[in-house]
PyMOL commands that place a pseudoatom at each C-alpha (Angstrom):
pseudoatom trace, name=CA, resn=MET, resi=1, chain=A, elem=C, hetatm=0, pos=[87.908, 82.965, 64.573]
pseudoatom trace, name=CA, resn=ASN, resi=2, chain=A, elem=C, hetatm=0, pos=[85.865, 86.053, 63.790]
pseudoatom trace, name=CA, resn=GLY, resi=3, chain=A, elem=C, hetatm=0, pos=[88.585, 88.640, 64.552]
pseudoatom trace, name=CA, resn=ARG, resi=4, chain=A, elem=C, hetatm=0, pos=[86.471, 90.446, 67.139]
pseudoatom trace, name=CA, resn=LEU, resi=5, chain=A, elem=C, hetatm=0, pos=[87.950, 91.015, 70.573]
pseudoatom trace, name=CA, resn=SER, resi=6, chain=A, elem=C, hetatm=0, pos=[85.883, 90.674, 73.693]
pseudoatom trace, name=CA, resn=LEU, resi=7, chain=A, elem=C, hetatm=0, pos=[85.994, 93.364, 76.332]
pseudoatom trace, name=CA, resn=SER, resi=8, chain=A, elem=C, hetatm=0, pos=[88.304, 92.963, 79.307]
pseudoatom trace, name=CA, resn=ILE, resi=9, chain=A, elem=C, hetatm=0, pos=[88.237, 94.838, 82.585]
pseudoatom trace, name=CA, resn=PHE, resi=10, chain=A, elem=C, hetatm=0, pos=[91.399, 96.769, 83.366]
pseudoatom trace, name=CA, resn=THR, resi=11, chain=A, elem=C, hetatm=0, pos=[92.562, 98.502, 86.531]
pseudoatom trace, name=CA, resn=ILE, resi=12, chain=A, elem=C, hetatm=0, pos=[94.539, 101.715, 86.509]
pseudoatom trace, name=CA, resn=GLU, resi=13, chain=A, elem=C, hetatm=0, pos=[96.889, 102.025, 89.439]
pseudoatom trace, name=CA, resn=ILE, resi=14, chain=A, elem=C, hetatm=0, pos=[97.992, 105.523, 90.353]
pseudoatom trace, name=CA, resn=ASP, resi=15, chain=A, elem=C, hetatm=0, pos=[101.258, 105.595, 92.268]
pseudoatom trace, name=CA, resn=GLY, resi=16, chain=A, elem=C, hetatm=0, pos=[100.804, 101.907, 93.062]
pseudoatom trace, name=CA, resn=ARG, resi=17, chain=A, elem=C, hetatm=0, pos=[97.233, 102.246, 94.331]
pseudoatom trace, name=CA, resn=PRO, resi=18, chain=A, elem=C, hetatm=0, pos=[94.393, 100.516, 92.423]
pseudoatom trace, name=CA, resn=THR, resi=19, chain=A, elem=C, hetatm=0, pos=[92.235, 103.574, 91.729]
pseudoatom trace, name=CA, resn=LEU, resi=20, chain=A, elem=C, hetatm=0, pos=[89.789, 102.907, 88.911]
pseudoatom trace, name=CA, resn=ALA, resi=21, chain=A, elem=C, hetatm=0, pos=[88.549, 100.203, 86.601]
pseudoatom trace, name=CA, resn=LEU, resi=22, chain=A, elem=C, hetatm=0, pos=[87.208, 100.326, 83.080]
pseudoatom trace, name=CA, resn=GLN, resi=23, chain=A, elem=C, hetatm=0, pos=[86.392, 98.009, 80.224]
pseudoatom trace, name=CA, resn=ALA, resi=24, chain=A, elem=C, hetatm=0, pos=[88.215, 97.978, 76.883]
pseudoatom trace, name=CA, resn=LYS, resi=25, chain=A, elem=C, hetatm=0, pos=[89.129, 95.635, 74.052]
pseudoatom trace, name=CA, resn=LYS, resi=26, chain=A, elem=C, hetatm=0, pos=[92.869, 96.159, 74.316]
pseudoatom trace, name=CA, resn=TYR, resi=27, chain=A, elem=C, hetatm=0, pos=[95.430, 97.124, 76.909]
pseudoatom trace, name=CA, resn=SER, resi=28, chain=A, elem=C, hetatm=0, pos=[96.737, 99.802, 74.536]
pseudoatom trace, name=CA, resn=GLU, resi=29, chain=A, elem=C, hetatm=0, pos=[93.341, 101.559, 74.517]
pseudoatom trace, name=CA, resn=VAL, resi=30, chain=A, elem=C, hetatm=0, pos=[93.562, 102.047, 78.277]
pseudoatom trace, name=CA, resn=GLU, resi=31, chain=A, elem=C, hetatm=0, pos=[97.174, 103.190, 78.029]
pseudoatom trace, name=CA, resn=ASP, resi=32, chain=A, elem=C, hetatm=0, pos=[96.086, 105.785, 75.454]
pseudoatom trace, name=CA, resn=ILE, resi=33, chain=A, elem=C, hetatm=0, pos=[93.462, 107.113, 77.869]
pseudoatom trace, name=CA, resn=CYS, resi=34, chain=A, elem=C, hetatm=0, pos=[96.077, 107.408, 80.622]
pseudoatom trace, name=CA, resn=GLU, resi=35, chain=A, elem=C, hetatm=0, pos=[98.226, 109.566, 78.337]
pseudoatom trace, name=CA, resn=GLN, resi=36, chain=A, elem=C, hetatm=0, pos=[95.458, 112.105, 77.725]
pseudoatom trace, name=CA, resn=GLN, resi=37, chain=A, elem=C, hetatm=0, pos=[95.931, 115.448, 79.510]
pseudoatom trace, name=CA, resn=TRP, resi=38, chain=A, elem=C, hetatm=0, pos=[92.185, 115.796, 80.153]
pseudoatom trace, name=CA, resn=PHE, resi=39, chain=A, elem=C, hetatm=0, pos=[92.192, 112.444, 81.960]
pseudoatom trace, name=CA, resn=ARG, resi=40, chain=A, elem=C, hetatm=0, pos=[94.995, 113.426, 84.326]
pseudoatom trace, name=CA, resn=ALA, resi=41, chain=A, elem=C, hetatm=0, pos=[93.386, 116.849, 84.862]
pseudoatom trace, name=CA, resn=ASP, resi=42, chain=A, elem=C, hetatm=0, pos=[90.055, 115.232, 85.773]
pseudoatom trace, name=CA, resn=LEU, resi=43, chain=A, elem=C, hetatm=0, pos=[91.739, 112.856, 88.208]
pseudoatom trace, name=CA, resn=THR, resi=44, chain=A, elem=C, hetatm=0, pos=[93.784, 115.671, 89.761]
pseudoatom trace, name=CA, resn=ALA, resi=45, chain=A, elem=C, hetatm=0, pos=[90.543, 117.532, 90.492]
pseudoatom trace, name=CA, resn=LEU, resi=46, chain=A, elem=C, hetatm=0, pos=[89.024, 114.524, 92.290]
pseudoatom trace, name=CA, resn=LYS, resi=47, chain=A, elem=C, hetatm=0, pos=[89.912, 113.722, 95.874]
pseudoatom trace, name=CA, resn=SER, resi=48, chain=A, elem=C, hetatm=0, pos=[89.746, 110.673, 98.093]
pseudoatom trace, name=CA, resn=ASN, resi=49, chain=A, elem=C, hetatm=0, pos=[89.891, 111.418, 101.812]
pseudoatom trace, name=CA, resn=ASP, resi=50, chain=A, elem=C, hetatm=0, pos=[90.785, 115.013, 100.926]
pseudoatom trace, name=CA, resn=VAL, resi=51, chain=A, elem=C, hetatm=0, pos=[93.836, 113.912, 98.878]
pseudoatom trace, name=CA, resn=PRO, resi=52, chain=A, elem=C, hetatm=0, pos=[93.904, 114.404, 95.072]
pseudoatom trace, name=CA, resn=LEU, resi=53, chain=A, elem=C, hetatm=0, pos=[93.830, 111.112, 93.168]
pseudoatom trace, name=CA, resn=CYS, resi=54, chain=A, elem=C, hetatm=0, pos=[96.990, 112.169, 91.335]
pseudoatom trace, name=CA, resn=ASP, resi=55, chain=A, elem=C, hetatm=0, pos=[99.301, 115.034, 90.516]
pseudoatom trace, name=CA, resn=THR, resi=56, chain=A, elem=C, hetatm=0, pos=[101.507, 115.948, 87.586]
pseudoatom trace, name=CA, resn=MET, resi=57, chain=A, elem=C, hetatm=0, pos=[104.221, 113.515, 88.710]
pseudoatom trace, name=CA, resn=SER, resi=58, chain=A, elem=C, hetatm=0, pos=[101.969, 110.525, 89.431]
pseudoatom trace, name=CA, resn=ILE, resi=59, chain=A, elem=C, hetatm=0, pos=[102.727, 107.242, 87.708]
pseudoatom trace, name=CA, resn=PHE, resi=60, chain=A, elem=C, hetatm=0, pos=[99.850, 105.424, 86.003]
pseudoatom trace, name=CA, resn=ARG, resi=61, chain=A, elem=C, hetatm=0, pos=[100.059, 101.668, 85.483]
pseudoatom trace, name=CA, resn=VAL, resi=62, chain=A, elem=C, hetatm=0, pos=[97.514, 99.588, 83.580]
pseudoatom trace, name=CA, resn=ARG, resi=63, chain=A, elem=C, hetatm=0, pos=[96.869, 95.931, 84.319]
pseudoatom trace, name=CA, resn=LEU, resi=64, chain=A, elem=C, hetatm=0, pos=[94.077, 93.399, 84.062]
pseudoatom trace, name=CA, resn=ALA, resi=65, chain=A, elem=C, hetatm=0, pos=[91.678, 93.782, 86.955]
pseudoatom trace, name=CA, resn=HIS, resi=66, chain=A, elem=C, hetatm=0, pos=[91.885, 91.295, 89.784]
pseudoatom trace, name=CA, resn=PRO, resi=67, chain=A, elem=C, hetatm=0, pos=[88.678, 89.264, 90.313]
pseudoatom trace, name=CA, resn=ASP, resi=68, chain=A, elem=C, hetatm=0, pos=[87.487, 91.453, 93.214]
pseudoatom trace, name=CA, resn=GLU, resi=69, chain=A, elem=C, hetatm=0, pos=[88.071, 94.645, 91.189]
pseudoatom trace, name=CA, resn=ALA, resi=70, chain=A, elem=C, hetatm=0, pos=[86.248, 93.156, 88.193]
pseudoatom trace, name=CA, resn=ALA, resi=71, chain=A, elem=C, hetatm=0, pos=[83.305, 92.290, 90.453]
pseudoatom trace, name=CA, resn=VAL, resi=72, chain=A, elem=C, hetatm=0, pos=[83.171, 95.887, 91.737]
pseudoatom trace, name=CA, resn=TYR, resi=73, chain=A, elem=C, hetatm=0, pos=[83.259, 97.134, 88.146]
pseudoatom trace, name=CA, resn=ARG, resi=74, chain=A, elem=C, hetatm=0, pos=[80.472, 94.809, 86.971]
pseudoatom trace, name=CA, resn=GLU, resi=75, chain=A, elem=C, hetatm=0, pos=[78.240, 95.663, 89.918]
pseudoatom trace, name=CA, resn=ALA, resi=76, chain=A, elem=C, hetatm=0, pos=[78.660, 99.411, 89.428]
pseudoatom trace, name=CA, resn=ALA, resi=77, chain=A, elem=C, hetatm=0, pos=[78.302, 99.199, 85.641]
pseudoatom trace, name=CA, resn=GLU, resi=78, chain=A, elem=C, hetatm=0, pos=[75.068, 97.229, 85.965]
pseudoatom trace, name=CA, resn=ALA, resi=79, chain=A, elem=C, hetatm=0, pos=[73.669, 99.791, 88.405]
pseudoatom trace, name=CA, resn=ALA, resi=80, chain=A, elem=C, hetatm=0, pos=[74.620, 102.760, 86.198]
pseudoatom trace, name=CA, resn=LYS, resi=81, chain=A, elem=C, hetatm=0, pos=[72.530, 104.177, 83.412]
pseudoatom trace, name=CA, resn=PRO, resi=82, chain=A, elem=C, hetatm=0, pos=[73.643, 102.983, 79.971]
pseudoatom trace, name=CA, resn=SER, resi=83, chain=A, elem=C, hetatm=0, pos=[76.014, 105.367, 78.229]
pseudoatom trace, name=CA, resn=ASP, resi=84, chain=A, elem=C, hetatm=0, pos=[77.779, 105.669, 74.907]
pseudoatom trace, name=CA, resn=GLY, resi=85, chain=A, elem=C, hetatm=0, pos=[81.038, 106.585, 76.630]
pseudoatom trace, name=CA, resn=ILE, resi=86, chain=A, elem=C, hetatm=0, pos=[83.481, 104.713, 78.784]
pseudoatom trace, name=CA, resn=ASP, resi=87, chain=A, elem=C, hetatm=0, pos=[82.173, 103.556, 82.129]
pseudoatom trace, name=CA, resn=ILE, resi=88, chain=A, elem=C, hetatm=0, pos=[84.798, 104.339, 84.750]
pseudoatom trace, name=CA, resn=VAL, resi=89, chain=A, elem=C, hetatm=0, pos=[84.371, 102.828, 88.185]
pseudoatom trace, name=CA, resn=TYR, resi=90, chain=A, elem=C, hetatm=0, pos=[86.422, 104.194, 91.052]
pseudoatom trace, name=CA, resn=LEU, resi=91, chain=A, elem=C, hetatm=0, pos=[87.970, 101.618, 93.352]
pseudoatom trace, name=CA, resn=VAL, resi=92, chain=A, elem=C, hetatm=0, pos=[88.556, 104.267, 96.026]
pseudoatom trace, name=CA, resn=ASP, resi=93, chain=A, elem=C, hetatm=0, pos=[86.073, 106.470, 97.830]
pseudoatom trace, name=CA, resn=ILE, resi=94, chain=A, elem=C, hetatm=0, pos=[85.644, 109.779, 96.025]
pseudoatom trace, name=CA, resn=ASP, resi=95, chain=A, elem=C, hetatm=0, pos=[84.944, 112.868, 98.128]
pseudoatom trace, name=CA, resn=ASP, resi=96, chain=A, elem=C, hetatm=0, pos=[81.553, 114.254, 97.174]
pseudoatom trace, name=CA, resn=ASP, resi=97, chain=A, elem=C, hetatm=0, pos=[82.308, 117.916, 97.885]
pseudoatom trace, name=CA, resn=LEU, resi=98, chain=A, elem=C, hetatm=0, pos=[82.938, 118.499, 94.162]
pseudoatom trace, name=CA, resn=PHE, resi=99, chain=A, elem=C, hetatm=0, pos=[79.577, 117.147, 93.055]
for i in range(1, 99): cmd.bond("trace and resi %d" % i, "trace and resi %d" % (i + 1))
show_as sticks, trace
zoom trace
């Protein structure tokens, strides 16, 4: 075994709702992202159907993506321009009035 971990696709549920997917080596990496204040602030600023994705009391839960969520992630990641950062794919419709 070479000690290298392959990337897995994880889903972040916000208040029980599958909201976004991203790829990481370890579950703990995604948990660390969820704990970042900038991450929660960014998600609070985004809306889906005129409702913020989260608030200060929202509960984030990380899990492995279900097959349909992983397929959505792969399709969107393939269509996106390559980046050096983390590719986040929203599993909900994001209102475009902020863009």
